[in-house]
N, C-alpha and C positions, 0 to 999 in steps of 0.2 A: 260339510269339508269343502275346503279351498277346491277350487276348478281351474287350473293353470293350465290352458291349451298346449301342449309341446306340438309345435306344427313345424319344425325346421323348414319354413320358405325361403327357398335360397334363387339368387340370379333375378331379383325384384329391379323392373327397371322403371322409368317413369310414367304415371299414369294408370300403373297394374292397380288391382284392389283386390281384395282376401275379405271374405265375408264369416263370421262365427254365429252360428244361431244355435240357441236364443239364450241372452242374459236376463236373468231374474235380476234387475235392480230394485227389487223390494226387499229383497232379500238382505243388502246389507247397502249403504249409501257408497257411494264410489266417490272417491273424490281426489285419489290421483291415479296415472297410467304409469305403469313400468315396463319396459321390456327391455328382454338381450337381446343383443346383436352378435354376428363372432364373424370375424375379418374383418379388415379395414372397411368403412364404408366412403360414401362420397359425399357431398353436402346434399343433405336432402330434408325432406319434411315429410310426418307421418300423421296424416289427417285421422280422428277419429269421427268417426259418423256414426248414425240409426238409422237401420233398416235399408237403406240403400245409397250408392257412395253420394248421390248430392242430396240425403237425407240433414236431417239437423246434424249440423257440427259442434261435437260437445268439448272437444279438446284438438290441439296441435302440437305436435313437436316437432323443432328443428332443431337438426342435426347438423354439424360441423363435419365437415371433411375429416378422416383419420388416416394419416401416414403409419407408413412403419410397420412392424409385426405385432399386429394386436390378435390376442389371442380370443374375445370378446369384451363385449362395454354394457353396461346397464344406463338405462336414461328413464329419467321419468317427467312425466307434466303433471298439470291441473286439469281437471277435467268438472264441467258443469256437472248441476245436481240432476240425476235422471230415476224418475221413477216408472216402473213396469216392467214387462218382459220386452227385448228389441235385439234384434238382428244386429251384432258389431261389423262394423266396415271399414276396413282400414284402407286408405287411400294414397297411396306414395308417390312423392313430389319431389321433381329433382329441385336443387337447389339453384343449378345455372340452366343454359341450353346446352353448353358445353357437355353437361353431364349427362343429357336424357337420352343418349343412346346407350351408355355405360349399364351394367348392373349398379344399382345403385349400394344395396345392402343386403344382407341376410338376416333373417329374424328367426330368432330359437323361440320366442316363447312371450305371453303378456299377461298382463293380470292387473285388476281394480284393487284399488286398494284403499281404506276409509284413512 
């Protein structure tokens, strides 16, 4: 059964991180990370790490700023091959220093796809 965490993380700022424990990457080969954001977002990046914020980087998603009335958006990025059971840590970074004090984005869910 697919496990799609629905967390509704809001008011994410530059340097924030969020942990999900534990993903069994032996159960399926993850080739792509997909997430749903809601509302307009600032220019930002989501780094996908294993086990801790400075752990192995398996993917990075660059996000352009979204203006206007955006209800939600779906984003995808490739990830490196991973085996074993690991915590997934998302690290959120502002796209520029001007954005670092503002809310960057709101995350509704994510999943790893084959």
